Each structure stands twice: as structure tokens, then as C-alpha cells.
N, C-alpha and C positions, 0 to 999 in steps of 0.2 A: 863615255869615260872608261878608263881601264882600271880593273881591280884584279887581285889574285885570289883565287879560291882553291884551297888545298894545294897551293904551289903552282897552279896553272893560271896564266894570264888570260883575261877575258874582257872583251869590250861589251859594255852593257848600256842600255838607254839611261839617260839622266832621269832621276826621280823615282826609279824603281827601288823597292826595299831590298835589304840583304837577302831575305827569303826568296823573293822573286828572282834575284840574280843567281842564287844557288840552284833554283829550278832550271833557269836558262842554261846553267853549266852542267846540268844533269847530276847534281850532287843533292841527294835527298836529305832533307832536314825534317825531323819529326814535327808534327803540329796537330792540334785539335781545334784551336780557335780559328785559325786562318782557313779560308776557302777561296779558290780561284774565282775571280770576278766579283766577289762581294766584300773583300777586305778581311779584317780581323775582328771577330766578335768579342775578343778579350777586352776591347776598348769599352764595352758596356758593363763588364763585371770583373771577375778575377781571372787574369790571364793564366792559361795552362802552363806557360813558361817552358814548354818542351822544345821550342825552336831556338834555344840558346846556342850561340856560336861564340868563338873567340875572335876578336878583331884587334889588329894593330894598325897604326897609321901608316905603315909602309916602311918605317925606320927599323933597321935590324936591332937597335938597342932598346926599342920600346917593348914594354910588357904587354902580353895579350890581355884584353879586357872581355870578360863574359858579357854578351850583349844579346837581347832578344831580337832575333832577325826579322820578325814580322813588322816591327814598328820603326826600325832604323833605316833611313835611306842610305844608299851607297854614296861614298865620296871617293874622288880620285885618289889612287894610291893605297886604298884599303887592302889589307892582307887578311883574308878570312879563312878560318879553320873550322870545318864542320864536324870533326870527330876527334876523339882522343880520350884518355882515361879520365881526366877531370870533367869533361863534358858528359861523358857516359855516367859518371857518378852523380852529377847534377841532375841529369834527366831521370835517373832512377829515383832520386829523392822526390822530384816533382811528380813522377808517375805514381809513387807510393801514396802521395797525398790525394790524388784523384781516386785511386782504387780503394782507399779507406772508406769512401762513401758510395761505392758502386759494387754490385755483385760481380765477382770475378773468379770464384773458386772453380767454376766449370772450365775455365781456360786451361787449367792444369790437371783436371780430373783424369785418371787413367781410363775411365769408361766413356770419355767424351765423344768418341766417334760412334760407339754402338749404343748410346743412351737413347731411350724412348722419349725422354723429356717429360715423362709422366710420373715416374717414381725415382727416388734416389736411394741407392743401396747403402750410401754413406750417411743417410739421415739428415742431409742438409735441408732446412725448411725452404718452402717455395720463395720466401722473401729474400733468400740468399743465393738462389740459383740463377742460371743464365736466363736471358730473355729470348723471345722468338727470333731475334736476329743473330743468335749464336752461330758462329762460323762465317758470318757475312759482315758483321759490323766492323767499322773502321777502328774502333777502340781495341777490339780483339787482335786485329792485324798489327796495330801499333805496339801492343804489349808484347807480342811475339817478337817484334823487331828489336825493341829496346832491351827486353829481358829474356833472351832465348835460353839462358842458363838457369832460369828460375832463381835469381839472386834475391828477388823480393819474396817475402813470406806470403804465400797464398792462404787466404782464410775466407770463411763464409761471411762476408760483409752483408748484414741484413738491412734492407731498406723497405719503406712502405711501398707496396706494389698495387695500390689502388689504380684501376684503369678507367679512363673516361673515353667513351666512344661517341664520335659525332661524324655522321656520314661514313666515309671509308677511313677516317683518321682515328687512330687510338693514341692517347697520351698516357704515359706512365710517369708521373712527375717525380717519383722516387728514383728513376733512372737518369734524370737530367744531371749533367755535370757542370752546367752553367757556362758552356763554351760560347753562347751568344750567336751562333751561326743562324739559327732559325729566326731570331729577332732581326738580325741584319738583313736577311733576304726578304722577310715579310715587310720591312720598312722601305727597302730600296727597289723591289721589283714592281713593275707596273701591273703584273698579273695578280699580286697579292693585295691584302687589305689592311696592312699595319695592325694586325690583330694580336700581336704578341709583344710582351715587354719583359725585361729582366726585373726580378724582384728578389730582394735580400731575404734569406732564410734566417729569421731572428729567433725562431723557436727550435728546439731539438728535433731530430728526425722522427721521433715518436713522442706522443704526448701522454699525460696522465702518469700516475704512480708507476704503472707497469712499464711504461716507456722510459721513464727516468731510471728505473732499476736496471732496465736492459742496457741503457747507456753506461751506467756505473760499472757494470760487469763486463763491458766491452762488446756486447752482442750487437749493439746499434751505436755507431759513432755519433757524437754530438755534431749537428749540422750547422751550428752557429757560425756566422761569419762567411757563409757561402751564399751563392745566388742561383736562381734557376729561371727558366723561361715559363711564363704563364700567360693565359689570355688576358687582355686588358680589362674585360668586363666579366670575368668568371667563366664564360664558355666561349668557344670559337664562334658560334653563330651570333651571339650577342655582341661580340667584338668586331664583327664585320668581316670575318674570314671568307675568302672566295673559294676555298677548297681547291687551290691550284696545285697542291701536293708538293710544293717546293721545300717546305719545312721538312718533309719526310726525306727528300732527296739529299739534304745537306746534314742531317742529324748523324753524328758519328757513333751514337749508342742506340739503344732500343727505346729511347724516351718518346719518340714520335714515329709511328709505324703505320703501315696499311696492311693489316693482317689478312690471312686467308687467300684463296685463289682469286676471289672477286677483287680483293684489295690489290693484288699483284697486277691484275689486268687494268684496273683503274689507274694505278701508278704508272704503268707503261704508257698509257694514253696521255697522262700528264707530262711525262718526259718528252713525248713527241711535240708537245706544244710549248715546252719551256726552253729558254736559252741557257739554263743552268749547266755549267761545265761539270765534267766528272771530277771527283776528288783526287788529290794527289796522294796516292797510297804508298806505303813503304815498299821497297823492292823485296823480292822474295828472299827468304832466309838462307838460300843456297850460297855456299862460299866456294871460291876457287881454291883448289888444292895447291897450297904453297907451303914452304917449310915453316913459315911463321904461323899459318893456320893450323898445321898439323901439331906444332909445338903448343898451341893454345887449347887443344882439346883436353877437357878435364878428365882425370882418371876416376870417373864416377859411373854408376849404373845408368844406362840409357839406351836409346835406339838411334841408328844412323842410316842414311841412304847415300849411296854413291851413284853418280851419273856421269855420262860422257859429255863432251862439249855441246852436243845437240839437245841435251836435256833428257836423253833416254836413261831411265833408272836401270842400274846394273845389279844392285844388291841392296836389300833391306835386312837389317839385323838388329836384334836386341842383345846386349852384352852387359856383363857385370862391370866392365872397365872400357869406357868409350875410347880412350887413348890407345890401348892395346888392341881393341877390336877392330878399329879402323886400319891400323897398320897391318894386322893379319889379313884383313880382307883385300887390301891393296896388293898383296902377294898372290892372290888367286888369279888364274888365267882369265876368268870371266870379267875381272875388274881391271884388266891391264890398261884399258882405254879411259879409266876414270879420271876426270879432271875437276869435278865439282862434288861438294860434300854438304850434307844437311844432317844435323843431329839435335837431339833434345834429351834432357835428363828425364829419367823415369825409373822409379824404384821397382815398379812392376814391369820390367822391360820385356819379359816373355809375352805377357798379355798385350802390351803395346805393340810389339812386333806383329803379333797375330792380327791385330786390328788394322795395321797399315798394309799388311799383305792382303787381307780380305778386301780392303778398299781398292788396292791396286788391281787385284784380279777382277773385281766387279767392273772397273773402268776399262780394262784392257783385254779381258778374256783370257789372260794367262799371267804367270808369275814373272818377275824379273829374271834375267838369265842366271844370275848368281844364286837364285833361290829355287829355280826350276830343277826338280830331281829327274826330269826326263820322262817321256811317255813310255819308255821301255819297261819301267818298273811295273806298269799296269797294262802292258801290251798283250796282244792275243796269244803269242807264243808262250809267255809265262803262265797266262791264265789256262791254256790248254794243258800244259805240263802238270799244273796243280790238279786239274780234273783227272788226269790219267793216274 
């Protein structure tokens, strides 16, 4: 059947969901519940709602209807819109609900690239810091995609961080966002043992007088009305877990992990035996340099990177005004071939620039062309003249 996705006509198989049709069209739609090959875990609990799109029946006079793309099958003549101001605002609201109950302050910390993960110079308690999956988790990538301009308030959401280790699997129940993926794959995969189930959280995130006081002052959000994945009989072993590792593979947060080098080797072996597909991740946050994109750059402190069409980074800079800084850099000879842009807000833009330059130099052995002062500044001739 034929549908239109963001104005482009596309033939899709009968019976596929709108989300699957968007994937076939190469149009990314955010999601945390859905996973390729296992369906949508939101059917078991509270849906993340991030996959909302606008749908009309194909008539020009019909009003677009916000629709969750994961559970709605396509129909002939559908006109689907995957992005826009209203959808962006809706996704921000839904993402804020998720982050209210999940540690996320590290995602916007100015020290995030150079942090030892052992101490926090801003005094954030362990219960409010990032988990061991920081920089790799799907949730972090999705937050960067939906909210690159840091419109959502970042704060140290504190959750219980009690860890349960069984075999190579570590569970941190406080980090579970109730997406249902692990339960879905545990119930549907022949390699798994149906060891997990969704359970409503009817109590606050912390118990006792101290916990209730923390909730009242906003340090710990009330967890009532949410759900999370737990073993059917208290522990994984007692619940019949086969330790196939598939729950670790599909978890979008750090709620189920295989920590350490031994855990990484074990998980790699599990991947070789498992038919689990790779997750559909957000596209990178690089933007094509167009007049509209340049006009949308906010005049706020931050850092930016310019790159050519091959992805070669030409310039990394921290500036007090992103809008003016990008325009000024585009006038430099070293940035004449720039066609792509990446930026983020950062009050401590000088420090953030240094972190990004250090990371680039470590990965490539040199600085970007627009940042390289040239070897002649420290060349042998200058050095010899100084000695004389």
C-alpha cells in the first residue's frame, strides 16, 4: 500500500506499523519501548510516548492527529509527519517525565568527558550520577537528539542504586524506566527463560521517614504510578533465567548490564549466539549547513564543530555567542569547505572546547585544521634562535 511520509510517497507492506514504515523510509522516529524484532514493550506497562507522529487520512482538509506510531498500523492514503514544532514540544514533555525518575545530570555536566566517575566536584551524590553505561546508553543518545539545546532543566534526579549481581548480569532496579523491552524478549525468545515481568511501583522511590522527606523536598521523585521489570520469583536464578544476555542487549539504560572486562567478553559471546537485532539509534546530531539551520542557531554560550561533506572536522570552538561564532568561523579559509555543523550549549564554553580538542587530538594525533597553530611555532629554527 502507498503512504506519504514527510511528503514522500512510499510503498510499504501491509500490516506494518507506522514506526516500521518510517524506518523503511529512512525517517528516524524516537523510541524507547519499541525494539526491532520483539515489538513494543510499552504494551506491558506505561508507553514512553516518544514515537508520536502526526497523521492525516490523506485529505488536504483533514486535521493532523497526534498518533503513537509504534502501535498504529499503516492504512492506504495515510499522510505521516515525523517532525515539527508541536511534535518536538510533545516529545520534550514526555522525555521530561522519564528523566524525572532517572539520573541524568551527567549528560550535561561540563566535566563529563574528563570525569573519573569516582568523585564529583559538583557534589552530586552517587544516587544522582550517571551509571556505568554513560556515553554508550541509548537513553543518553536519545536525550542528545531530542534536546540538543538543553531546553529541559537538568537536575540531579536521585534514585535508589542498589545493585543485584547474578552471574555476569547486574541489575540496578532504580535505573529501570519501565520500557518493557527485557520482559518482551525474555518471554518471546527461545533462548530465554521467561524470568522477568513488569511490576507496578506502588510505593515511593524511597521508603521510611527520610525517604518521604526527600520526596517532599524534591530530591527523590514520587515513583507511584510507574512500573519496572523484576524477576518473577525475586532472583534471576529462581525465576528460571538462562543467562542468555539478551535483556542486557536490549536495555536502553543502565538498569541491566554486564560490568567489567569479563562481563564485556561474556556479552560479546552472547551476541554471537543471539538473533537479536541492533537497536535503531538516533542519527548523529550533525546538521547540514543551510540558511534555515544557520538562522536557528541560538545566540548563547556554547561550543561548535564544523566539518566538510566527508565528515572531516575543520574547526572546534567555544564561544560566548554561538550564532556569531559560527558565522565568523565560516569566513575563515580553513572552513571554506564546511557543509556540516554540530553545536551544544555550554556556559563553561572554554573548558568544554578544551575537552573536545583533547579528545580529538587523542583520537587523530593532531588538531583540526582550523585549530592547528602549525608546527612552525615550535620548529627547530625558532628553538635554535631562542637558544642563541
